[in-house]
Jmol script that loads the backbone (N, CA, C; Angstrom):
load data "model"
ATOM      1  N   MET A   1      51.299 -10.022  24.230  1.00  0.00           N
ATOM      2  CA  MET A   1      51.168 -10.398  25.901  1.00  0.00           C
ATOM      3  C   MET A   1      50.610  -9.129  26.954  1.00  0.00           C
ATOM      4  N   ASP A   2      49.545  -9.285  27.938  1.00  0.00           N
ATOM      5  CA  ASP A   2      49.696  -8.395  28.146  1.00  0.00           C
ATOM      6  C   ASP A   2      50.354  -8.048  29.388  1.00  0.00           C
ATOM      7  N   ALA A   3      50.065  -6.571  29.926  1.00  0.00           N
ATOM      8  CA  ALA A   3      50.987  -6.148  31.087  1.00  0.00           C
ATOM      9  C   ALA A   3      51.208  -6.996  32.295  1.00  0.00           C
ATOM     10  N   LYS A   4      49.796  -7.704  32.429  1.00  0.00           N
ATOM     11  CA  LYS A   4      49.911  -8.343  33.996  1.00  0.00           C
ATOM     12  C   LYS A   4      51.135  -9.570  33.974  1.00  0.00           C
ATOM     13  N   LYS A   5      50.840 -10.363  32.167  1.00  0.00           N
ATOM     14  CA  LYS A   5      51.495 -11.512  32.578  1.00  0.00           C
ATOM     15  C   LYS A   5      53.063 -11.345  32.797  1.00  0.00           C
ATOM     16  N   ILE A   6      53.337 -10.460  31.473  1.00  0.00           N
ATOM     17  CA  ILE A   6      54.604  -9.761  32.138  1.00  0.00           C
ATOM     18  C   ILE A   6      54.776  -9.019  32.889  1.00  0.00           C
ATOM     19  N   GLY A   7      54.850  -8.740  33.941  1.00  0.00           N
ATOM     20  CA  GLY A   7      54.548  -8.422  34.878  1.00  0.00           C
ATOM     21  C   GLY A   7      54.969  -9.818  36.232  1.00  0.00           C
ATOM     22  N   GLN A   8      54.192 -10.788  35.964  1.00  0.00           N
ATOM     23  CA  GLN A   8      54.401 -11.819  36.297  1.00  0.00           C
ATOM     24  C   GLN A   8      55.875 -12.533  36.074  1.00  0.00           C
ATOM     25  N   LYS A   9      55.592 -12.655  34.934  1.00  0.00           N
ATOM     26  CA  LYS A   9      57.057 -13.541  34.512  1.00  0.00           C
ATOM     27  C   LYS A   9      58.461 -13.238  35.166  1.00  0.00           C
ATOM     28  N   ILE A  10      58.352 -11.006  35.061  1.00  0.00           N
ATOM     29  CA  ILE A  10      59.090 -10.505  35.466  1.00  0.00           C
ATOM     30  C   ILE A  10      59.202 -11.233  37.017  1.00  0.00           C
ATOM     31  N   LYS A  11      58.580 -11.040  37.645  1.00  0.00           N
ATOM     32  CA  LYS A  11      58.733 -10.907  39.075  1.00  0.00           C
ATOM     33  C   LYS A  11      58.301 -12.757  39.532  1.00  0.00           C
ATOM     34  N   ALA A  12      58.479 -13.764  39.406  1.00  0.00           N
ATOM     35  CA  ALA A  12      58.736 -15.303  39.457  1.00  0.00           C
ATOM     36  C   ALA A  12      60.232 -15.616  39.040  1.00  0.00           C
ATOM     37  N   LEU A  13      60.466 -14.371  37.711  1.00  0.00           N
ATOM     38  CA  LEU A  13      61.994 -14.623  37.038  1.00  0.00           C
ATOM     39  C   LEU A  13      63.211 -14.406  38.464  1.00  0.00           C
ATOM     40  N   ARG A  14      62.683 -13.102  38.420  1.00  0.00           N
ATOM     41  CA  ARG A  14      63.786 -12.185  39.763  1.00  0.00           C
ATOM     42  C   ARG A  14      63.425 -13.151  41.381  1.00  0.00           C
ATOM     43  N   GLU A  15      61.955 -13.169  41.581  1.00  0.00           N
ATOM     44  CA  GLU A  15      62.444 -14.782  43.436  1.00  0.00           C
ATOM     45  C   GLU A  15      62.812 -15.716  42.496  1.00  0.00           C
ATOM     46  N   SER A  16      63.037 -16.483  41.186  1.00  0.00           N
ATOM     47  CA  SER A  16      63.198 -17.153  41.502  1.00  0.00           C
ATOM     48  C   SER A  16      64.695 -17.300  41.415  1.00  0.00           C
ATOM     49  N   LYS A  17      65.883 -16.378  40.995  1.00  0.00           N
ATOM     50  CA  LYS A  17      67.243 -16.033  41.443  1.00  0.00           C
ATOM     51  C   LYS A  17      67.395 -15.341  43.060  1.00  0.00           C
ATOM     52  N   ASN A  18      66.061 -15.379  43.268  1.00  0.00           N
ATOM     53  CA  ASN A  18      66.320 -14.093  45.104  1.00  0.00           C
ATOM     54  C   ASN A  18      66.824 -13.541  44.968  1.00  0.00           C
ATOM     55  N   ILE A  19      66.674 -12.769  44.157  1.00  0.00           N
ATOM     56  CA  ILE A  19      66.796 -11.332  43.962  1.00  0.00           C
ATOM     57  C   ILE A  19      66.203 -10.089  44.745  1.00  0.00           C
ATOM     58  N   SER A  20      66.166  -9.517  44.990  1.00  0.00           N
ATOM     59  CA  SER A  20      65.355  -8.434  45.498  1.00  0.00           C
ATOM     60  C   SER A  20      64.872  -7.324  44.816  1.00  0.00           C
ATOM     61  N   ARG A  21      63.622  -6.231  44.911  1.00  0.00           N
ATOM     62  CA  ARG A  21      63.508  -5.901  44.530  1.00  0.00           C
ATOM     63  C   ARG A  21      64.586  -4.409  44.198  1.00  0.00           C
ATOM     64  N   GLU A  22      65.013  -4.116  45.706  1.00  0.00           N
ATOM     65  CA  GLU A  22      65.715  -3.490  45.644  1.00  0.00           C
ATOM     66  C   GLU A  22      66.967  -3.260  44.417  1.00  0.00           C
ATOM     67  N   LYS A  23      67.653  -4.331  44.766  1.00  0.00           N
ATOM     68  CA  LYS A  23      68.723  -5.017  44.245  1.00  0.00           C
ATOM     69  C   LYS A  23      68.334  -4.628  42.571  1.00  0.00           C
ATOM     70  N   PHE A  24      67.114  -5.761  42.308  1.00  0.00           N
ATOM     71  CA  PHE A  24      67.196  -5.451  40.627  1.00  0.00           C
ATOM     72  C   PHE A  24      67.071  -4.931  40.311  1.00  0.00           C
ATOM     73  N   ALA A  25      66.291  -3.387  40.855  1.00  0.00           N
ATOM     74  CA  ALA A  25      65.899  -1.837  39.785  1.00  0.00           C
ATOM     75  C   ALA A  25      67.380  -1.896  39.628  1.00  0.00           C
ATOM     76  N   ASN A  26      67.784  -1.443  41.295  1.00  0.00           N
ATOM     77  CA  ASN A  26      68.971  -1.171  40.610  1.00  0.00           C
ATOM     78  C   ASN A  26      70.312  -1.405  39.589  1.00  0.00           C
ATOM     79  N   SER A  27      70.235  -2.487  39.618  1.00  0.00           N
ATOM     80  CA  SER A  27      70.941  -3.413  38.304  1.00  0.00           C
ATOM     81  C   SER A  27      70.480  -2.848  37.225  1.00  0.00           C
ATOM     82  N   VAL A  28      69.495  -2.916  37.186  1.00  0.00           N
ATOM     83  CA  VAL A  28      68.607  -2.497  35.420  1.00  0.00           C
ATOM     84  C   VAL A  28      68.487  -0.909  35.727  1.00  0.00           C
ATOM     85  N   ASN A  29      69.122  -0.091  36.557  1.00  0.00           N
ATOM     86  CA  ASN A  29      69.161   1.242  36.478  1.00  0.00           C
ATOM     87  C   ASN A  29      67.381   1.576  36.476  1.00  0.00           C
ATOM     88  N   ILE A  30      66.295   1.058  37.041  1.00  0.00           N
ATOM     89  CA  ILE A  30      65.332   1.737  37.566  1.00  0.00           C
ATOM     90  C   ILE A  30      64.619   2.126  38.540  1.00  0.00           C
ATOM     91  N   SER A  31      63.925   2.740  38.812  1.00  0.00           N
ATOM     92  CA  SER A  31      63.336   2.995  40.277  1.00  0.00           C
ATOM     93  C   SER A  31      62.615   1.407  40.234  1.00  0.00           C
ATOM     94  N   THR A  32      62.584   1.459  41.904  1.00  0.00           N
ATOM     95  CA  THR A  32      61.561   0.184  42.718  1.00  0.00           C
ATOM     96  C   THR A  32      60.155   0.468  42.459  1.00  0.00           C
ATOM     97  N   SER A  33      59.980   1.878  42.424  1.00  0.00           N
ATOM     98  CA  SER A  33      58.456   2.349  41.927  1.00  0.00           C
ATOM     99  C   SER A  33      58.178   1.949  40.883  1.00  0.00           C
ATOM    100  N   ALA A  34      59.110   2.013  39.698  1.00  0.00           N
ATOM    101  CA  ALA A  34      58.767   1.820  37.703  1.00  0.00           C
ATOM    102  C   ALA A  34      58.693   0.068  38.613  1.00  0.00           C
ATOM    103  N   LEU A  35      60.232  -0.378  38.738  1.00  0.00           N
ATOM    104  CA  LEU A  35      59.920  -2.367  38.966  1.00  0.00           C
ATOM    105  C   LEU A  35      58.253  -2.670  39.654  1.00  0.00           C
ATOM    106  N   SER A  36      58.210  -1.660  40.451  1.00  0.00           N
ATOM    107  CA  SER A  36      56.287  -2.627  41.196  1.00  0.00           C
ATOM    108  C   SER A  36      55.049  -2.235  39.609  1.00  0.00           C
ATOM    109  N   MET A  37      55.204  -1.185  39.105  1.00  0.00           N
ATOM    110  CA  MET A  37      54.147  -1.337  38.551  1.00  0.00           C
ATOM    111  C   MET A  37      54.576  -2.067  36.960  1.00  0.00           C
ATOM    112  N   TYR A  38      55.868  -2.614  36.656  1.00  0.00           N
ATOM    113  CA  TYR A  38      56.277  -3.389  36.307  1.00  0.00           C
ATOM    114  C   TYR A  38      55.015  -4.931  36.158  1.00  0.00           C
ATOM    115  N   GLU A  39      56.214  -4.811  37.777  1.00  0.00           N
ATOM    116  CA  GLU A  39      55.384  -6.621  37.515  1.00  0.00           C
ATOM    117  C   GLU A  39      54.126  -6.520  38.347  1.00  0.00           C
ATOM    118  N   THR A  40      53.237  -5.493  38.880  1.00  0.00           N
ATOM    119  CA  THR A  40      51.912  -5.507  39.091  1.00  0.00           C
ATOM    120  C   THR A  40      51.203  -5.671  37.290  1.00  0.00           C
ATOM    121  N   GLY A  41      51.877  -4.901  36.205  1.00  0.00           N
ATOM    122  CA  GLY A  41      50.645  -4.790  34.852  1.00  0.00           C
ATOM    123  C   GLY A  41      50.288  -3.444  34.890  1.00  0.00           C
ATOM    124  N   GLN A  42      50.721  -2.730  35.944  1.00  0.00           N
ATOM    125  CA  GLN A  42      51.063  -1.235  35.331  1.00  0.00           C
ATOM    126  C   GLN A  42      50.921  -0.275  34.178  1.00  0.00           C
ATOM    127  N   ARG A  43      52.393  -0.298  34.100  1.00  0.00           N
ATOM    128  CA  ARG A  43      52.341  -0.291  32.939  1.00  0.00           C
ATOM    129  C   ARG A  43      53.753  -1.570  32.087  1.00  0.00           C
ATOM    130  N   ILE A  44      53.578  -1.338  31.042  1.00  0.00           N
ATOM    131  CA  ILE A  44      55.502  -2.341  30.580  1.00  0.00           C
ATOM    132  C   ILE A  44      56.454  -1.921  30.136  1.00  0.00           C
ATOM    133  N   PRO A  45      57.394  -2.485  29.951  1.00  0.00           N
ATOM    134  CA  PRO A  45      58.774  -1.244  29.870  1.00  0.00           C
ATOM    135  C   PRO A  45      58.958  -1.160  28.713  1.00  0.00           C
ATOM    136  N   ARG A  46      59.869  -0.016  28.904  1.00  0.00           N
ATOM    137  CA  ARG A  46      60.744   0.662  27.392  1.00  0.00           C
ATOM    138  C   ARG A  46      61.295  -0.791  26.822  1.00  0.00           C
ATOM    139  N   ASP A  47      62.110  -0.180  25.482  1.00  0.00           N
ATOM    140  CA  ASP A  47      62.562  -1.499  24.716  1.00  0.00           C
ATOM    141  C   ASP A  47      64.117  -2.029  25.346  1.00  0.00           C
ATOM    142  N   GLU A  48      64.346  -0.196  26.060  1.00  0.00           N
ATOM    143  CA  GLU A  48      65.888  -0.176  26.450  1.00  0.00           C
ATOM    144  C   GLU A  48      65.781  -1.259  28.259  1.00  0.00           C
ATOM    145  N   VAL A  49      64.891  -0.842  28.586  1.00  0.00           N
ATOM    146  CA  VAL A  49      64.697  -1.462  29.735  1.00  0.00           C
ATOM    147  C   VAL A  49      64.093  -3.022  29.727  1.00  0.00           C
ATOM    148  N   LYS A  50      63.402  -3.482  28.236  1.00  0.00           N
ATOM    149  CA  LYS A  50      63.361  -4.562  28.331  1.00  0.00           C
ATOM    150  C   LYS A  50      65.141  -5.772  28.144  1.00  0.00           C
ATOM    151  N   LEU A  51      65.611  -4.771  27.502  1.00  0.00           N
ATOM    152  CA  LEU A  51      66.717  -5.463  27.080  1.00  0.00           C
ATOM    153  C   LEU A  51      67.880  -5.597  28.663  1.00  0.00           C
ATOM    154  N   ARG A  52      67.694  -4.726  28.852  1.00  0.00           N
ATOM    155  CA  ARG A  52      68.365  -5.393  30.157  1.00  0.00           C
ATOM    156  C   ARG A  52      67.843  -5.596  31.402  1.00  0.00           C
ATOM    157  N   ILE A  53      66.796  -5.746  31.398  1.00  0.00           N
ATOM    158  CA  ILE A  53      65.651  -6.762  32.433  1.00  0.00           C
ATOM    159  C   ILE A  53      66.742  -8.077  31.731  1.00  0.00           C
ATOM    160  N   ALA A  54      66.487  -8.998  30.324  1.00  0.00           N
ATOM    161  CA  ALA A  54      66.487  -9.955  30.068  1.00  0.00           C
ATOM    162  C   ALA A  54      67.916 -10.231  30.063  1.00  0.00           C
ATOM    163  N   ARG A  55      69.322  -9.174  29.966  1.00  0.00           N
ATOM    164  CA  ARG A  55      69.581  -9.626  30.437  1.00  0.00           C
ATOM    165  C   ARG A  55      70.258 -10.373  31.735  1.00  0.00           C
ATOM    166  N   TYR A  56      70.010  -9.217  32.962  1.00  0.00           N
ATOM    167  CA  TYR A  56      70.113  -8.980  34.205  1.00  0.00           C
ATOM    168  C   TYR A  56      69.643 -10.846  34.671  1.00  0.00           C
ATOM    169  N   LEU A  57      68.317 -10.944  33.841  1.00  0.00           N
ATOM    170  CA  LEU A  57      67.746 -12.376  34.245  1.00  0.00           C
ATOM    171  C   LEU A  57      68.103 -13.587  33.769  1.00  0.00           C
ATOM    172  N   GLU A  58      68.924 -13.155  32.952  1.00  0.00           N
ATOM    173  CA  GLU A  58      69.564 -14.059  31.543  1.00  0.00           C
ATOM    174  C   GLU A  58      69.245 -15.047  31.200  1.00  0.00           C
ATOM    175  N   THR A  59      67.985 -14.418  30.401  1.00  0.00           N
ATOM    176  CA  THR A  59      67.036 -14.958  29.595  1.00  0.00           C
ATOM    177  C   THR A  59      66.687 -13.369  28.632  1.00  0.00           C
ATOM    178  N   SER A  60      65.856 -14.002  27.618  1.00  0.00           N
ATOM    179  CA  SER A  60      65.065 -13.932  26.336  1.00  0.00           C
ATOM    180  C   SER A  60      64.488 -12.921  26.366  1.00  0.00           C
ATOM    181  N   ILE A  61      64.461 -12.233  25.796  1.00  0.00           N
ATOM    182  CA  ILE A  61      63.347 -10.848  25.827  1.00  0.00           C
ATOM    183  C   ILE A  61      61.889 -11.280  25.443  1.00  0.00           C
ATOM    184  N   GLU A  62      62.346 -12.164  24.298  1.00  0.00           N
ATOM    185  CA  GLU A  62      61.123 -13.027  23.620  1.00  0.00           C
ATOM    186  C   GLU A  62      60.459 -13.792  24.562  1.00  0.00           C
ATOM    187  N   ASN A  63      61.209 -14.780  24.737  1.00  0.00           N
ATOM    188  CA  ASN A  63      61.037 -15.281  26.832  1.00  0.00           C
ATOM    189  C   ASN A  63      59.922 -14.572  27.967  1.00  0.00           C
ATOM    190  N   ILE A  64      60.263 -13.167  27.818  1.00  0.00           N
ATOM    191  CA  ILE A  64      59.180 -12.865  29.251  1.00  0.00           C
ATOM    192  C   ILE A  64      58.601 -11.970  28.549  1.00  0.00           C
ATOM    193  N   PHE A  65      58.896 -11.261  27.194  1.00  0.00           N
ATOM    194  CA  PHE A  65      57.498 -10.461  26.786  1.00  0.00           C
ATOM    195  C   PHE A  65      56.696 -10.720  25.359  1.00  0.00           C
ATOM    196  N   PHE A  66      56.966 -12.039  24.917  1.00  0.00           N
ATOM    197  CA  PHE A  66      56.759 -12.065  23.542  1.00  0.00           C
ATOM    198  C   PHE A  66      56.305 -14.050  24.041  1.00  0.00           C
ATOM    199  N   THR A  67      55.941 -14.460  24.483  1.00  0.00           N
ATOM    200  CA  THR A  67      55.773 -15.994  24.579  1.00  0.00           C
ATOM    201  C   THR A  67      55.038 -15.955  26.012  1.00  0.00           C
ATOM    202  N   ASN A  68      54.089 -16.792  25.753  1.00  0.00           N
ATOM    203  CA  ASN A  68      52.660 -17.635  26.987  1.00  0.00           C
ATOM    204  C   ASN A  68      53.304 -18.091  28.298  1.00  0.00           C
TER     205      ASN A  68
END
end "model"
wireframe off; spacefill off
backbone 0.3
color backbone group
């Protein structure tokens, strides 16, 4: 899966739970600028960040990062 689709999934899941960028970034221990880069497809998170994102969004890593 490409970075842009991953970013779209992260953003859609975050927004569906009405979580602000700031709250989400703080909760998964990343900067808001890193989150912005993930959501716009400029970067893909490292493995340990993927796990924190999936746990916080109450979904699997596979759902966000490995499925279409």
